[in-house]
MOPAC internal coordinates of N, CA, C and O (Angstrom, degrees):
PM7 1SCF
backbone

  N    0.0000 0     0.00 0     0.00 0    0    0    0
  C    1.4225 1     0.00 0     0.00 0    1    0    0
  C    1.5231 1   111.73 1     0.00 0    2    1    0
  O    1.2310 1   120.40 1   145.95 1    3    2    1
  N    1.3130 1   116.84 1   -34.05 1    3    2    1
  C    1.4612 1   119.45 1   177.93 1    5    3    2
  C    1.5388 1   112.06 1   -66.14 1    6    5    3
  O    1.2310 1   120.69 1   146.07 1    7    6    5
  N    1.3602 1   116.29 1   -33.93 1    7    6    5
  C    1.4492 1   118.98 1   176.85 1    9    7    6
  C    1.5282 1   111.31 1   -64.66 1   10    9    7
  O    1.2310 1   121.04 1   140.56 1   11   10    9
  N    1.3221 1   115.62 1   -39.44 1   11   10    9
  C    1.4504 1   119.33 1  -179.90 1   13   11   10
  C    1.5303 1   110.89 1   -64.38 1   14   13   11
  O    1.2310 1   121.22 1   142.11 1   15   14   13
  N    1.3594 1   115.27 1   -37.89 1   15   14   13
  C    1.4427 1   119.77 1   178.87 1   17   15   14
  C    1.5451 1   110.53 1   -65.25 1   18   17   15
  O    1.2310 1   120.67 1   140.56 1   19   18   17
  N    1.3051 1   116.32 1   -39.44 1   19   18   17
  C    1.4395 1   120.83 1   178.70 1   21   19   18
  C    1.5375 1   112.06 1   -66.42 1   22   21   19
  O    1.2310 1   121.21 1   140.55 1   23   22   21
  N    1.3404 1   115.29 1   -39.45 1   23   22   21
  C    1.4187 1   120.61 1   177.92 1   25   23   22
  C    1.5634 1   111.17 1   -64.56 1   26   25   23
  O    1.2310 1   120.97 1   138.85 1   27   26   25
  N    1.3392 1   115.75 1   -41.15 1   27   26   25
  C    1.4649 1   118.32 1   179.27 1   29   27   26
  C    1.5161 1   112.00 1   -68.70 1   30   29   27
  O    1.2310 1   120.23 1   146.58 1   31   30   29
  N    1.3427 1   117.17 1   -33.42 1   31   30   29
  C    1.4617 1   120.10 1   176.73 1   33   31   30
  C    1.5042 1   111.03 1   -67.02 1   34   33   31
  O    1.2310 1   120.63 1   136.70 1   35   34   33
  N    1.3469 1   116.41 1   -43.30 1   35   34   33
  C    1.4656 1   120.28 1   179.41 1   37   35   34
  C    1.5431 1   109.75 1   -65.48 1   38   37   35
  O    1.2310 1   120.31 1   141.39 1   39   38   37
  N    1.2845 1   117.01 1   -38.61 1   39   38   37
  C    1.4931 1   120.37 1   177.55 1   41   39   38
  C    1.5326 1   110.65 1   -65.51 1   42   41   39
  O    1.2310 1   119.83 1   141.35 1   43   42   41
  N    1.3056 1   117.93 1   -38.65 1   43   42   41
  C    1.4531 1   118.81 1   178.15 1   45   43   42
  C    1.4949 1   111.47 1   -68.40 1   46   45   43
  O    1.2310 1   119.95 1   139.80 1   47   46   45
  N    1.3415 1   117.71 1   -40.20 1   47   46   45
  C    1.4811 1   119.14 1   178.23 1   49   47   46
  C    1.5280 1   111.20 1   -66.57 1   50   49   47
  O    1.2310 1   120.74 1   143.48 1   51   50   49
  N    1.3318 1   116.18 1   -36.52 1   51   50   49
  C    1.4625 1   120.53 1   178.51 1   53   51   50
  C    1.5548 1   109.57 1   -64.11 1   54   53   51
  O    1.2310 1   120.80 1   133.64 1   55   54   53
  N    1.3242 1   116.08 1   -46.36 1   55   54   53
  C    1.4621 1   121.30 1   179.68 1   57   55   54
  C    1.5282 1   111.06 1   -59.88 1   58   57   55
  O    1.2310 1   120.97 1   134.85 1   59   58   57
  N    1.3493 1   115.75 1   -45.15 1   59   58   57
  C    1.4500 1   119.39 1   178.36 1   61   59   58
  C    1.4888 1   111.60 1   -63.07 1   62   61   59
  O    1.2310 1   119.62 1   141.06 1   63   62   61
  N    1.3179 1   118.33 1   -38.94 1   63   62   61
  C    1.4348 1   122.22 1   175.84 1   65   63   62
  C    1.5163 1   114.93 1   -61.14 1   66   65   63
  O    1.2310 1   121.22 1   138.40 1   67   66   65
  N    1.3488 1   115.28 1   -41.60 1   67   66   65
  C    1.4413 1   120.95 1   176.45 1   69   67   66
  C    1.4864 1   113.09 1   -65.14 1   70   69   67
  O    1.2310 1   120.42 1   137.46 1   71   70   69
  N    1.3501 1   116.81 1   -42.54 1   71   70   69
  C    1.4615 1   121.20 1   179.07 1   73   71   70
  C    1.5606 1   109.49 1   -66.04 1   74   73   71
  O    1.2310 1   120.28 1   141.48 1   75   74   73
  N    1.2927 1   117.07 1   -38.52 1   75   74   73
  C    1.4753 1   121.31 1   179.53 1   77   75   74
  C    1.5208 1   108.83 1   -65.62 1   78   77   75
  O    1.2310 1   119.48 1   133.15 1   79   78   77
  N    1.2862 1   118.60 1   -46.85 1   79   78   77
  C    1.4745 1   121.56 1  -179.32 1   81   79   78
  C    1.5494 1   111.11 1   -63.62 1   82   81   79
  O    1.2310 1   120.98 1   136.74 1   83   82   81
  N    1.3331 1   115.73 1   -43.26 1   83   82   81
  C    1.4691 1   118.48 1   178.93 1   85   83   82
  C    1.4871 1   111.13 1   -65.05 1   86   85   83
  O    1.2310 1   119.60 1   141.72 1   87   86   85
  N    1.2885 1   118.37 1   -38.28 1   87   86   85
  C    1.4875 1   119.96 1  -178.67 1   89   87   86
  C    1.4997 1   112.67 1   -73.69 1   90   89   87
  O    1.2310 1   120.06 1   142.08 1   91   90   89
  N    1.3178 1   117.48 1   -37.92 1   91   90   89
  C    1.4981 1   121.76 1  -176.01 1   93   91   90
  C    1.5089 1   109.55 1   -76.44 1   94   93   91
  O    1.2310 1   119.99 1   137.98 1   95   94   93
  N    1.3412 1   117.62 1   -42.02 1   95   94   93
  C    1.4799 1   120.86 1  -172.59 1   97   95   94
  C    1.5101 1   113.00 1   -95.52 1   98   97   95
  O    1.2310 1   118.60 1  -172.58 1   99   98   97
  N    1.3255 1   120.27 1     7.42 1   99   98   97
  C    1.4467 1   119.60 1   176.12 1  101   99   98
  C    1.5355 1   108.35 1   -71.02 1  102  101   99
  O    1.2310 1   121.23 1   -29.52 1  103  102  101
  N    1.3040 1   115.25 1   150.48 1  103  102  101
  C    1.4601 1   119.81 1  -173.65 1  105  103  102
  C    1.5520 1   112.76 1  -126.25 1  106  105  103
  O    1.2310 1   119.51 1  -156.37 1  107  106  105
  N    1.3125 1   118.54 1    23.63 1  107  106  105
  C    1.4530 1   120.20 1   178.90 1  109  107  106
  C    1.5455 1   108.90 1   -78.12 1  110  109  107
  O    1.2310 1   119.56 1   -70.62 1  111  110  109
  N    1.3260 1   118.45 1   109.38 1  111  110  109
  C    1.4409 1   121.49 1  -177.93 1  113  111  110
  C    1.5543 1   112.68 1  -111.54 1  114  113  111
  O    1.2310 1   120.02 1  -166.30 1  115  114  113
  N    1.3526 1   117.57 1    13.70 1  115  114  113
  C    1.4405 1   118.77 1  -179.45 1  117  115  114
  C    1.5226 1   112.93 1   -69.36 1  118  117  115
  O    1.2310 1   120.63 1   146.11 1  119  118  117
  N    1.3375 1   116.40 1   -33.89 1  119  118  117
  C    1.4426 1   121.18 1   179.19 1  121  119  118
  C    1.5217 1   109.05 1  -120.51 1  122  121  119
  O    1.2310 1   119.46 1   -66.99 1  123  122  121
  N    1.3094 1   118.63 1   113.01 1  123  122  121
  C    1.4417 1   122.87 1  -172.94 1  125  123  122
  C    1.5540 1   111.90 1   -62.21 1  126  125  123
  O    1.2310 1   120.90 1   139.55 1  127  126  125
  N    1.3693 1   115.89 1   -40.45 1  127  126  125
  C    1.4469 1   120.35 1   179.90 1  129  127  126
  C    1.5172 1   111.28 1   -61.26 1  130  129  127
  O    1.2310 1   120.75 1   133.11 1  131  130  129
  N    1.3159 1   116.17 1   -46.89 1  131  130  129
  C    1.4894 1   119.87 1   179.20 1  133  131  130
  C    1.5244 1   110.70 1   -63.73 1  134  133  131
  O    1.2310 1   120.56 1   144.01 1  135  134  133
  N    1.3520 1   116.54 1   -35.99 1  135  134  133
  C    1.4431 1   119.83 1   177.77 1  137  135  134
  C    1.5305 1   112.10 1   -58.94 1  138  137  135
  O    1.2310 1   121.08 1   134.11 1  139  138  137
  N    1.3327 1   115.53 1   -45.89 1  139  138  137
  C    1.4484 1   119.67 1  -179.90 1  141  139  138
  C    1.5271 1   111.67 1   -70.23 1  142  141  139
  O    1.2310 1   120.42 1   145.31 1  143  142  141
  N    1.3181 1   116.80 1   -34.69 1  143  142  141
  C    1.4807 1   119.43 1   177.75 1  145  143  142
  C    1.5347 1   108.86 1   -64.99 1  146  145  143
  O    1.2310 1   119.37 1   136.86 1  147  146  145
  N    1.3005 1   118.81 1   -43.14 1  147  146  145
  C    1.4533 1   122.67 1   178.45 1  149  147  146
  C    1.5156 1   111.95 1   -61.03 1  150  149  147
  O    1.2310 1   121.05 1   137.25 1  151  150  149
  N    1.3021 1   115.60 1   -42.75 1  151  150  149
  C    1.4654 1   119.84 1   179.27 1  153  151  150
  C    1.5177 1   110.65 1   -67.73 1  154  153  151
  O    1.2310 1   120.01 1   140.07 1  155  154  153
  N    1.3166 1   117.58 1   -39.93 1  155  154  153
  C    1.4846 1   120.97 1   179.87 1  157  155  154
  C    1.5330 1   110.22 1   -66.36 1  158  157  155
  O    1.2310 1   120.68 1   139.53 1  159  158  157
  N    1.3173 1   116.31 1   -40.47 1  159  158  157
  C    1.4816 1   118.79 1   176.90 1  161  159  158
  C    1.5041 1   111.10 1   -65.79 1  162  161  159
  O    1.2310 1   120.47 1   140.61 1  163  162  161
  N    1.3142 1   116.71 1   -39.39 1  163  162  161
  C    1.4561 1   120.95 1   179.59 1  165  163  162
  C    1.5221 1   112.21 1   -64.61 1  166  165  163
  O    1.2310 1   120.47 1   132.99 1  167  166  165
  N    1.3198 1   116.70 1   -47.01 1  167  166  165
  C    1.4741 1   120.18 1   178.72 1  169  167  166
  C    1.5110 1   111.30 1   -69.32 1  170  169  167
  O    1.2310 1   119.75 1   145.70 1  171  170  169
  N    1.3118 1   118.08 1   -34.30 1  171  170  169
  C    1.4664 1   121.09 1   175.52 1  173  171  170
  C    1.5189 1   111.78 1   -63.89 1  174  173  171
  O    1.2310 1   120.39 1   137.09 1  175  174  173
  N    1.3283 1   116.86 1   -42.91 1  175  174  173
  C    1.4615 1   120.54 1   176.88 1  177  175  174
  C    1.5330 1   110.84 1   -65.01 1  178  177  175
  O    1.2310 1   120.92 1   141.07 1  179  178  177
  N    1.2987 1   115.85 1   -38.93 1  179  178  177
  C    1.5014 1   118.96 1   178.72 1  181  179  178
  C    1.5198 1   109.62 1   -65.69 1  182  181  179
  O    1.2310 1   119.29 1   140.84 1  183  182  181
  N    1.3022 1   118.96 1   -39.16 1  183  182  181
  C    1.4803 1   122.06 1   177.20 1  185  183  182
  C    1.5330 1   109.41 1   -64.91 1  186  185  183
  O    1.2310 1   119.77 1   134.63 1  187  186  185
  N    1.3084 1   118.05 1   -45.37 1  187  186  185
  C    1.4453 1   122.08 1   179.69 1  189  187  186
  C    1.5378 1   110.81 1   -62.86 1  190  189  187
  O    1.2310 1   120.62 1   140.90 1  191  190  189
  N    1.3004 1   116.42 1   -39.10 1  191  190  189
  C    1.4286 1   121.63 1   176.97 1  193  191  190
  C    1.5181 1   111.67 1   -60.30 1  194  193  191
  O    1.2310 1   120.54 1   131.39 1  195  194  193
  N    1.2997 1   116.57 1   -48.61 1  195  194  193
  C    1.4366 1   121.71 1   179.42 1  197  195  194
  C    1.5576 1   112.66 1   -61.89 1  198  197  195
  O    1.2310 1   120.99 1   135.24 1  199  198  197
  N    1.3350 1   115.71 1   -44.76 1  199  198  197
  C    1.4434 1   118.85 1   178.58 1  201  199  198
  C    1.5019 1   113.54 1   -64.41 1  202  201  199
  O    1.2310 1   119.86 1   135.98 1  203  202  201
  N    1.3367 1   117.87 1   -44.02 1  203  202  201
  C    1.4405 1   121.39 1   178.69 1  205  203  202
  C    1.5163 1   112.00 1   -64.96 1  206  205  203
  O    1.2310 1   120.88 1   136.56 1  207  206  205
  N    1.3277 1   115.92 1   -43.44 1  207  206  205
  C    1.4798 1   119.16 1   178.59 1  209  207  206
  C    1.5066 1   110.44 1   -58.79 1  210  209  207
  O    1.2310 1   119.55 1   132.18 1  211  210  209
  N    1.3444 1   118.47 1   -47.82 1  211  210  209
  C    1.4435 1   121.87 1  -177.43 1  213  211  210
  C    1.5558 1   110.33 1   -62.92 1  214  213  211
  O    1.2310 1   121.04 1   147.21 1  215  214  213
  N    1.3228 1   115.61 1   -32.79 1  215  214  213
  C    1.4651 1   118.33 1  -179.61 1  217  215  214
  C    1.5282 1   112.42 1   -77.09 1  218  217  215
  O    1.2310 1   121.40 1   138.35 1  219  218  217
  N    1.3649 1   114.93 1   -41.65 1  219  218  217
  C    1.4725 1   118.05 1  -175.50 1  221  219  218
  C    1.4996 1   114.52 1   -81.53 1  222  221  219
  O    1.2310 1   119.76 1   160.10 1  223  222  221
  N    1.3157 1   118.06 1   -19.90 1  223  222  221
  C    1.4921 1   120.09 1  -177.79 1  225  223  222
  C    1.5277 1   112.04 1   -66.85 1  226  225  223
  O    1.2310 1   120.71 1   157.91 1  227  226  225
  N    1.2999 1   116.26 1   -22.09 1  227  226  225
  C    1.4968 1   120.44 1  -179.59 1  229  227  226
  C    1.4904 1   111.83 1   -75.83 1  230  229  227
  O    1.2310 1   120.01 1   151.44 1  231  230  229
  N    1.3493 1   117.58 1   -28.56 1  231  230  229
  C    1.4722 1   119.79 1  -173.29 1  233  231  230
  C    1.5146 1   113.54 1  -114.93 1  234  233  231
  O    1.2310 1   119.23 1   157.76 1  235  234  233
  N    1.3064 1   119.07 1   -22.24 1  235  234  233
  C    1.4572 1   121.95 1  -174.94 1  237  235  234
  C    1.5318 1   112.26 1   -86.33 1  238  237  235
  O    1.2310 1   120.83 1   -54.50 1  239  238  237
  N    1.3128 1   116.01 1   125.50 1  239  238  237
  C    1.4507 1   121.13 1  -176.91 1  241  239  238
  C    1.5550 1   112.18 1   -65.45 1  242  241  239
  O    1.2310 1   120.35 1   139.32 1  243  242  241
  N    1.2829 1   116.94 1   -40.68 1  243  242  241
  C    1.4721 1   120.70 1  -178.44 1  245  243  242
  C    1.5098 1   110.68 1   -69.04 1  246  245  243
  O    1.2310 1   119.06 1   140.29 1  247  246  245
  N    1.2944 1   119.39 1   -39.71 1  247  246  245
  C    1.4432 1   121.19 1   179.29 1  249  247  246
  C    1.5204 1   110.64 1   -70.01 1  250  249  247
  O    1.2310 1   119.55 1   147.36 1  251  250  249
  N    1.3229 1   118.46 1   -32.64 1  251  250  249
  C    1.4575 1   120.65 1   175.00 1  253  251  250
  C    1.5191 1   111.23 1   -65.34 1  254  253  251
  O    1.2310 1   120.79 1   138.42 1  255  254  253
  N    1.3344 1   116.10 1   -41.58 1  255  254  253
  C    1.4847 1   119.22 1   176.44 1  257  255  254
  C    1.5129 1   112.40 1   -65.84 1  258  257  255
  O    1.2310 1   119.47 1   144.43 1  259  258  257
  N    1.3198 1   118.62 1   -35.57 1  259  258  257
  C    1.4574 1   122.90 1   177.19 1  261  259  258
  C    1.5403 1   108.05 1   -62.99 1  262  261  259
  O    1.2310 1   120.35 1   133.96 1  263  262  261
  N    1.3175 1   116.93 1   -46.04 1  263  262  261
  C    1.4443 1   120.30 1  -178.01 1  265  263  262
  C    1.5615 1   109.93 1   -63.00 1  266  265  263
  O    1.2310 1   120.47 1   138.37 1  267  266  265
  N    1.3511 1   116.71 1   -41.63 1  267  266  265
  C    1.4527 1   118.91 1   178.84 1  269  267  266
  C    1.5333 1   112.15 1   -60.84 1  270  269  267
  O    1.2310 1   121.23 1   137.15 1  271  270  269
  N    1.3314 1   115.25 1   -42.85 1  271  270  269
  C    1.4622 1   119.81 1  -179.60 1  273  271  270
  C    1.5365 1   110.36 1   -64.20 1  274  273  271
  O    1.2310 1   119.83 1   139.41 1  275  274  273
  N    1.3289 1   117.94 1   -40.59 1  275  274  273
  C    1.4595 1   122.28 1  -179.30 1  277  275  274
  C    1.4990 1   111.91 1   -69.85 1  278  277  275
  O    1.2310 1   120.06 1   148.95 1  279  278  277
  N    1.3228 1   117.49 1   -31.05 1  279  278  277
  C    1.4706 1   121.14 1  -177.65 1  281  279  278
  C    1.5459 1   108.95 1   -76.34 1  282  281  279
  O    1.2310 1   118.77 1   154.08 1  283  282  281
  N    1.3160 1   119.95 1   -25.92 1  283  282  281
  C    1.4421 1   122.57 1  -179.96 1  285  283  282
  C    1.5218 1   112.47 1   -69.51 1  286  285  283
  O    1.2310 1   120.26 1   152.03 1  287  286  285
  N    1.3178 1   117.10 1   -27.97 1  287  286  285
  C    1.4790 1   121.99 1  -174.84 1  289  287  286
  C    1.4843 1   112.57 1   -73.37 1  290  289  287
  O    1.2310 1   120.10 1   180.00 1  291  290  289

């Protein structure tokens, strides 16, 4: 059950990362309001990604292993 929880957390972080990237790097400038909405959603998703990662890295075994691997490089 703990493995499934880790997989769901990683999937949520991945989804937030994709939404953040799509919102921040979108280049549709035909409608200024939509442009700002996309940027706001992108930065909001990036903020949520950072907050959740900092919270979950303390308790999640898979995220701790990921951090250890990245620190070795």
